N, CA, C and O atoms as CSV, one atom per row, in Angstrom:
chain,resi,resn,atom,element,x,y,z
A,1,UNK,N,N,5.126,33.068,1.328
A,1,UNK,CA,C,4.831,33.314,-0.071
A,1,UNK,C,C,3.488,32.708,-0.462
A,1,UNK,O,O,2.704,33.349,-1.161
A,2,UNK,N,N,3.214,31.486,-0.022
A,2,UNK,CA,C,1.941,30.856,-0.373
A,2,UNK,C,C,0.772,31.575,0.288
A,2,UNK,O,O,-0.319,31.630,-0.279
A,3,UNK,N,N,0.987,32.128,1.486
A,3,UNK,CA,C,-0.068,32.897,2.147
A,3,UNK,C,C,-0.386,34.150,1.336
A,3,UNK,O,O,-1.551,34.511,1.167
A,4,UNK,N,N,0.652,34.805,0.840
A,4,UNK,CA,C,0.460,35.995,0.015
A,4,UNK,C,C,-0.327,35.661,-1.252
A,4,UNK,O,O,-1.251,36.387,-1.618
A,5,UNK,N,N,0.035,34.572,-1.917
A,5,UNK,CA,C,-0.668,34.164,-3.137
A,5,UNK,C,C,-2.125,33.801,-2.841
A,5,UNK,O,O,-3.018,34.108,-3.632
A,6,UNK,N,N,-2.357,33.157,-1.719
A,6,UNK,CA,C,-3.724,32.803,-1.341
A,6,UNK,C,C,-4.565,34.049,-1.099
A,6,UNK,O,O,-5.709,34.129,-1.547
A,7,UNK,N,N,-4.003,35.011,-0.398
A,7,UNK,CA,C,-4.725,36.261,-0.125
A,7,UNK,C,C,-5.011,37.000,-1.424
A,7,UNK,O,O,-6.114,37.510,-1.617
A,8,UNK,N,N,-4.028,37.062,-2.317
A,8,UNK,CA,C,-4.232,37.744,-3.601
A,8,UNK,C,C,-5.306,37.045,-4.432
A,8,UNK,O,O,-6.123,37.706,-5.072
A,9,UNK,N,N,-5.308,35.729,-4.425
A,9,UNK,CA,C,-6.305,34.976,-5.174
A,9,UNK,C,C,-7.705,35.233,-4.622
A,9,UNK,O,O,-8.651,35.406,-5.391
A,10,UNK,N,N,-7.844,35.259,-3.318
A,10,UNK,CA,C,-9.148,35.524,-2.707
A,10,UNK,C,C,-9.629,36.931,-3.019
A,10,UNK,O,O,-10.824,37.150,-3.212
A,11,UNK,N,N,-8.708,37.886,-3.071
A,11,UNK,CA,C,-9.093,39.256,-3.401
A,11,UNK,C,C,-9.575,39.348,-4.844
A,11,UNK,O,O,-10.563,40.027,-5.121
A,12,UNK,N,N,-8.901,38.684,-5.752
A,12,UNK,CA,C,-9.288,38.723,-7.163
A,12,UNK,C,C,-10.634,38.042,-7.364
A,12,UNK,O,O,-11.465,38.536,-8.126
A,13,UNK,N,N,-10.862,36.925,-6.700
A,13,UNK,CA,C,-12.118,36.194,-6.843
A,13,UNK,C,C,-13.278,37.010,-6.302
A,13,UNK,O,O,-14.353,37.023,-6.900
A,14,UNK,N,N,-13.081,37.690,-5.185
A,14,UNK,CA,C,-14.178,38.455,-4.598
A,14,UNK,C,C,-14.539,39.670,-5.439
A,14,UNK,O,O,-15.692,40.102,-5.427
A,15,UNK,N,N,-13.581,40.228,-6.167
A,15,UNK,CA,C,-13.855,41.383,-7.020
A,15,UNK,C,C,-14.653,40.964,-8.248
A,15,UNK,O,O,-15.408,41.771,-8.790
A,16,UNK,N,N,-14.505,39.741,-8.691
A,16,UNK,CA,C,-15.131,39.277,-9.917
A,16,UNK,C,C,-16.632,39.087,-9.840
A,16,UNK,O,O,-17.292,39.054,-10.879
A,17,UNK,N,N,-17.195,38.962,-8.654
A,17,UNK,CA,C,-18.634,38.740,-8.532
A,17,UNK,C,C,-19.388,40.060,-8.478
A,17,UNK,O,O,-18.844,41.086,-8.069
A,18,UNK,N,N,-20.617,40.017,-8.887
A,18,UNK,CA,C,-21.445,41.221,-8.912
A,18,UNK,C,C,-21.956,41.560,-7.515
A,18,UNK,O,O,-22.160,40.680,-6.680
A,19,UNK,N,N,-22.156,42.846,-7.283
A,19,UNK,CA,C,-22.742,43.274,-6.013
A,19,UNK,C,C,-24.260,43.046,-6.075
A,19,UNK,O,O,-24.793,42.659,-7.115
A,20,UNK,N,N,-24.937,43.286,-4.967
A,20,UNK,CA,C,-26.378,43.000,-4.906
A,20,UNK,C,C,-27.186,43.899,-5.841
A,20,UNK,O,O,-28.181,43.457,-6.417
A,21,UNK,N,N,-26.773,45.139,-5.994
A,21,UNK,CA,C,-27.500,46.057,-6.879
A,21,UNK,C,C,-27.357,45.594,-8.328
A,21,UNK,O,O,-28.329,45.596,-9.083
A,22,UNK,N,N,-26.151,45.201,-8.710
A,22,UNK,CA,C,-25.932,44.742,-10.085
A,22,UNK,C,C,-26.658,43.421,-10.341
A,22,UNK,O,O,-27.148,43.192,-11.447
A,23,UNK,N,N,-26.729,42.561,-9.342
A,23,UNK,CA,C,-27.437,41.289,-9.506
A,23,UNK,C,C,-28.905,41.521,-9.820
A,23,UNK,O,O,-29.490,40.814,-10.640
A,24,UNK,N,N,-29.496,42.502,-9.173
A,24,UNK,CA,C,-30.927,42.745,-9.397
A,24,UNK,C,C,-31.195,43.362,-10.765
A,24,UNK,O,O,-32.304,43.236,-11.286
A,25,UNK,N,N,-30.207,44.023,-11.357
A,25,UNK,CA,C,-30.394,44.659,-12.664
A,25,UNK,C,C,-30.052,43.758,-13.836
A,25,UNK,O,O,-30.356,44.100,-14.978
A,26,UNK,N,N,-29.431,42.622,-13.583
A,26,UNK,CA,C,-29.014,41.743,-14.663
A,26,UNK,C,C,-30.077,40.693,-14.953
A,26,UNK,O,O,-30.851,40.325,-14.068
A,27,UNK,N,N,-30.115,40.209,-16.200
A,27,UNK,CA,C,-31.038,39.125,-16.530
A,27,UNK,C,C,-30.648,37.843,-15.793
A,27,UNK,O,O,-29.498,37.688,-15.383
A,28,UNK,N,N,-31.592,36.935,-15.626
A,28,UNK,CA,C,-31.354,35.701,-14.858
A,28,UNK,C,C,-30.197,34.884,-15.420
A,28,UNK,O,O,-29.449,34.275,-14.654
A,29,UNK,N,N,-30.034,34.859,-16.735
A,29,UNK,CA,C,-28.984,34.053,-17.345
A,29,UNK,C,C,-27.594,34.567,-16.967
A,29,UNK,O,O,-26.668,33.767,-16.837
A,30,UNK,N,N,-27.424,35.866,-16.788
A,30,UNK,CA,C,-26.122,36.465,-16.520
A,30,UNK,C,C,-25.971,36.949,-15.081
A,30,UNK,O,O,-25.026,37.669,-14.762
A,31,UNK,N,N,-26.880,36.563,-14.234
A,31,UNK,CA,C,-26.870,37.036,-12.857
A,31,UNK,C,C,-25.621,36.570,-12.118
A,31,UNK,O,O,-25.197,35.424,-12.265
A,32,UNK,N,N,-25.043,37.449,-11.335
A,32,UNK,CA,C,-23.903,37.186,-10.456
A,32,UNK,C,C,-22.607,36.904,-11.224
A,32,UNK,O,O,-21.698,36.277,-10.680
A,33,UNK,N,N,-22.509,37.349,-12.459
A,33,UNK,CA,C,-21.276,37.135,-13.213
A,33,UNK,C,C,-20.357,38.342,-13.094
A,33,UNK,O,O,-19.168,38.193,-12.810
A,34,UNK,N,N,-20.892,39.520,-13.308
A,34,UNK,CA,C,-20.042,40.707,-13.300
A,34,UNK,C,C,-20.859,41.930,-12.910
A,34,UNK,O,O,-22.081,41.867,-12.783
A,35,UNK,N,N,-20.168,43.030,-12.727
A,35,UNK,CA,C,-20.850,44.280,-12.406
A,35,UNK,C,C,-21.450,44.866,-13.675
A,35,UNK,O,O,-21.039,44.524,-14.784
A,36,UNK,N,N,-22.405,45.734,-13.505
A,36,UNK,CA,C,-23.005,46.407,-14.641
A,36,UNK,C,C,-24.421,45.944,-14.881
A,36,UNK,O,O,-24.929,45.046,-14.209
A,37,UNK,N,N,-25.036,46.566,-15.838
A,37,UNK,CA,C,-26.439,46.331,-16.094
A,37,UNK,C,C,-26.703,45.097,-16.945
A,37,UNK,O,O,-27.758,44.477,-16.819
A,38,UNK,N,N,-25.786,44.741,-17.787
A,38,UNK,CA,C,-25.999,43.584,-18.654
A,38,UNK,C,C,-26.637,43.995,-19.958
A,38,UNK,O,O,-26.880,45.182,-20.180
A,39,UNK,N,N,-26.914,43.046,-20.823
A,39,UNK,CA,C,-27.512,43.348,-22.123
A,39,UNK,C,C,-28.885,44.006,-21.979
A,39,UNK,O,O,-29.676,43.642,-21.109
A,40,UNK,N,N,-29.147,44.979,-22.848
A,40,UNK,CA,C,-30.404,45.726,-22.786
A,40,UNK,C,C,-31.452,45.225,-23.762
A,40,UNK,O,O,-32.633,45.534,-23.605
A,41,UNK,N,N,-31.051,44.467,-24.757
A,41,UNK,CA,C,-32.015,43.997,-25.741
A,41,UNK,C,C,-31.450,42.873,-26.580
A,41,UNK,O,O,-30.363,42.360,-26.317
A,42,UNK,N,N,-32.208,42.502,-27.593
A,42,UNK,CA,C,-31.811,41.391,-28.450
A,42,UNK,C,C,-30.565,41.692,-29.267
A,42,UNK,O,O,-29.792,40.783,-29.569
A,43,UNK,N,N,-30.359,42.949,-29.629
A,43,UNK,CA,C,-29.177,43.313,-30.403
A,43,UNK,C,C,-27.911,43.073,-29.573
A,43,UNK,O,O,-26.896,42.624,-30.105
A,44,UNK,N,N,-27.971,43.371,-28.277
A,44,UNK,CA,C,-26.819,43.126,-27.406
A,44,UNK,C,C,-26.495,41.639,-27.322
A,44,UNK,O,O,-25.325,41.257,-27.335
A,45,UNK,N,N,-27.518,40.804,-27.236
A,45,UNK,CA,C,-27.291,39.361,-27.219
A,45,UNK,C,C,-26.721,38.888,-28.561
A,45,UNK,O,O,-25.848,38.020,-28.589
A,46,UNK,N,N,-27.203,39.443,-29.657
A,46,UNK,CA,C,-26.702,39.084,-30.976
A,46,UNK,C,C,-25.221,39.438,-31.107
A,46,UNK,O,O,-24.440,38.643,-31.630
A,47,UNK,N,N,-24.834,40.609,-30.645
A,47,UNK,CA,C,-23.437,41.031,-30.703
A,47,UNK,C,C,-22.570,40.123,-29.830
A,47,UNK,O,O,-21.485,39.711,-30.241
A,48,UNK,N,N,-23.047,39.818,-28.640
A,48,UNK,CA,C,-22.281,38.983,-27.716
A,48,UNK,C,C,-22.087,37.578,-28.264
A,48,UNK,O,O,-20.977,37.047,-28.237
A,49,UNK,N,N,-23.158,36.974,-28.759
A,49,UNK,CA,C,-23.046,35.608,-29.281
A,49,UNK,C,C,-22.242,35.559,-30.567
A,49,UNK,O,O,-21.539,34.581,-30.820
A,50,UNK,N,N,-22.336,36.606,-31.385
A,50,UNK,CA,C,-21.512,36.658,-32.605
A,50,UNK,C,C,-20.033,36.730,-32.250
A,50,UNK,O,O,-19.206,36.067,-32.875
A,51,UNK,N,N,-19.705,37.530,-31.253
A,51,UNK,CA,C,-18.311,37.625,-30.817
A,51,UNK,C,C,-17.841,36.299,-30.236
A,51,UNK,O,O,-16.704,35.893,-30.476
A,52,UNK,N,N,-18.692,35.615,-29.478
A,52,UNK,CA,C,-18.321,34.324,-28.899
A,52,UNK,C,C,-18.068,33.286,-29.985
A,52,UNK,O,O,-17.124,32.502,-29.886
A,53,UNK,N,N,-18.904,33.275,-31.022
A,53,UNK,CA,C,-18.720,32.336,-32.132
A,53,UNK,C,C,-17.430,32.654,-32.874
A,53,UNK,O,O,-16.696,31.742,-33.255
A,54,UNK,N,N,-17.148,33.918,-33.082
A,54,UNK,CA,C,-15.920,34.328,-33.767
A,54,UNK,C,C,-14.678,33.923,-32.966
A,54,UNK,O,O,-13.697,33.451,-33.541
A,55,UNK,N,N,-14.718,34.102,-31.667
A,55,UNK,CA,C,-13.600,33.701,-30.819
A,55,UNK,C,C,-13.424,32.185,-30.854
A,55,UNK,O,O,-12.298,31.696,-30.939
A,56,UNK,N,N,-14.516,31.444,-30.791
A,56,UNK,CA,C,-14.440,29.986,-30.847
A,56,UNK,C,C,-13.882,29.516,-32.196
A,56,UNK,O,O,-13.045,28.615,-32.244
A,57,UNK,N,N,-14.341,30.121,-33.270
A,57,UNK,CA,C,-13.852,29.815,-34.616
A,57,UNK,C,C,-12.345,30.058,-34.706
A,57,UNK,O,O,-11.609,29.224,-35.234
A,58,UNK,N,N,-11.897,31.184,-34.198
A,58,UNK,CA,C,-10.488,31.525,-34.208
A,58,UNK,C,C,-9.672,30.553,-33.363
A,58,UNK,O,O,-8.582,30.145,-33.765
A,59,UNK,N,N,-10.188,30.183,-32.208
A,59,UNK,CA,C,-9.495,29.242,-31.334
A,59,UNK,C,C,-9.337,27.879,-31.994
A,59,UNK,O,O,-8.265,27.276,-31.937
A,60,UNK,N,N,-10.402,27.397,-32.617
A,60,UNK,CA,C,-10.352,26.081,-33.264
A,60,UNK,C,C,-9.315,26.072,-34.381
A,60,UNK,O,O,-8.515,25.141,-34.469
A,61,UNK,N,N,-9.317,27.079,-35.223
A,61,UNK,CA,C,-8.378,27.096,-36.340
A,61,UNK,C,C,-6.945,27.370,-35.881
A,61,UNK,O,O,-6.005,26.857,-36.489
A,62,UNK,N,N,-6.756,28.153,-34.838
A,62,UNK,CA,C,-5.391,28.374,-34.361
A,62,UNK,C,C,-4.815,27.089,-33.774
A,62,UNK,O,O,-3.640,26.791,-33.991
A,63,UNK,N,N,-5.605,26.332,-33.045
A,63,UNK,CA,C,-5.128,25.058,-32.511
A,63,UNK,C,C,-4.893,24.068,-33.650
A,63,UNK,O,O,-3.904,23.334,-33.649
A,64,UNK,N,N,-5.798,24.051,-34.613
A,64,UNK,CA,C,-5.649,23.137,-35.749
A,64,UNK,C,C,-4.343,23.381,-36.483
A,64,UNK,O,O,-3.623,22.429,-36.785
A,65,UNK,N,N,-4.023,24.622,-36.776
A,65,UNK,CA,C,-2.812,24.916,-37.524
A,65,UNK,C,C,-1.555,24.911,-36.663
A,65,UNK,O,O,-0.449,24.855,-37.200
A,66,UNK,N,N,-1.695,24.966,-35.361
A,66,UNK,CA,C,-0.530,24.773,-34.498
A,66,UNK,C,C,-0.176,23.297,-34.382
A,66,UNK,O,O,1.000,22.942,-34.301
A,67,UNK,N,N,-1.183,22.442,-34.373
A,67,UNK,CA,C,-0.940,21.007,-34.246
A,67,UNK,C,C,-0.443,20.418,-35.557
A,67,UNK,O,O,0.539,19.676,-35.566
A,68,UNK,N,N,-1.106,20.737,-36.666
A,68,UNK,CA,C,-0.701,20.233,-37.986
A,68,UNK,C,C,-0.602,21.407,-38.966
A,68,UNK,O,O,-1.580,21.746,-39.632
A,69,UNK,N,N,0.566,22.017,-39.052
A,69,UNK,CA,C,0.688,23.201,-39.906
A,69,UNK,C,C,0.716,22.918,-41.400
A,69,UNK,O,O,0.520,23.844,-42.187
A,70,UNK,N,N,0.950,21.690,-41.825
A,70,UNK,CA,C,1.008,21.299,-43.235
A,70,UNK,C,C,1.985,22.173,-44.020
A,70,UNK,O,O,1.619,22.783,-45.026
A,71,UNK,N,N,3.207,22.225,-43.558
A,71,UNK,CA,C,4.236,23.030,-44.224
A,71,UNK,C,C,5.261,22.158,-44.923
A,71,UNK,O,O,6.427,22.543,-45.006
A,72,UNK,N,N,4.873,21.005,-45.426
A,72,UNK,CA,C,5.849,20.107,-46.019
A,72,UNK,C,C,5.902,20.188,-47.547
A,72,UNK,O,O,6.641,19.426,-48.170
A,73,UNK,N,N,5.156,21.071,-48.150
A,73,UNK,CA,C,5.227,21.224,-49.599
A,73,UNK,C,C,6.537,21.927,-49.974
A,73,UNK,O,O,6.991,22.818,-49.255
A,74,UNK,N,N,7.136,21.532,-51.082
A,74,UNK,CA,C,8.411,22.148,-51.482
A,74,UNK,C,C,8.272,23.619,-51.869
A,74,UNK,O,O,9.253,24.360,-51.801
A,75,UNK,N,N,7.089,24.057,-52.271
A,75,UNK,CA,C,6.912,25.462,-52.664
A,75,UNK,C,C,6.397,26.334,-51.513
A,75,UNK,O,O,5.970,27.464,-51.748
A,76,UNK,N,N,6.428,25.839,-50.297
A,76,UNK,CA,C,5.977,26.626,-49.151
A,76,UNK,C,C,6.935,27.800,-48.945
A,76,UNK,O,O,8.129,27.683,-49.221
A,77,UNK,N,N,6.418,28.924,-48.465
A,77,UNK,CA,C,7.215,30.140,-48.365
A,77,UNK,C,C,8.385,29.992,-47.400
A,77,UNK,O,O,9.400,30.670,-47.563
A,78,UNK,N,N,8.269,29.124,-46.403
A,78,UNK,CA,C,9.389,28.941,-45.488
A,78,UNK,C,C,10.604,28.356,-46.197
A,78,UNK,O,O,11.739,28.634,-45.810
A,79,UNK,N,N,10.377,27.548,-47.231
A,79,UNK,CA,C,11.484,26.974,-47.969
A,79,UNK,C,C,12.200,28.035,-48.815
A,79,UNK,O,O,13.405,27.930,-49.049
A,80,UNK,N,N,11.481,29.032,-49.264
A,80,UNK,CA,C,12.111,30.130,-49.997
A,80,UNK,C,C,13.037,30.906,-49.065
A,80,UNK,O,O,14.139,31.297,-49.449
A,81,UNK,N,N,12.572,31.124,-47.836
A,81,UNK,CA,C,13.373,31.856,-46.860
A,81,UNK,C,C,14.579,31.050,-46.431
A,81,UNK,O,O,15.666,31.603,-46.255
A,82,UNK,N,N,14.402,29.741,-46.259
A,82,UNK,CA,C,15.505,28.894,-45.801
A,82,UNK,C,C,16.577,28.717,-46.863
A,82,UNK,O,O,17.735,28.472,-46.522
A,83,UNK,N,N,16.227,28.834,-48.150
A,83,UNK,CA,C,17.228,28.687,-49.225
A,83,UNK,C,C,17.935,29.974,-49.342
A,83,UNK,O,O,18.829,30.114,-50.178
């Protein structure tokens, strides 16, 4: 079983890297990450970084409200449901 998992892991890792043709077409910052041509201009970088900031923002607030949900007020909606 562990041999099977090791082989599967190696196959997944090898697929994740870019081939030589894709490496030559990608910018230096994103080289050898994935297949494809990569961003074509500044607008593509703006879209990518905006999405990354949005994901980070969402992650921070989801962890914050999972750790301390602040649901102890008597007028919280969960108390209406529980009554």
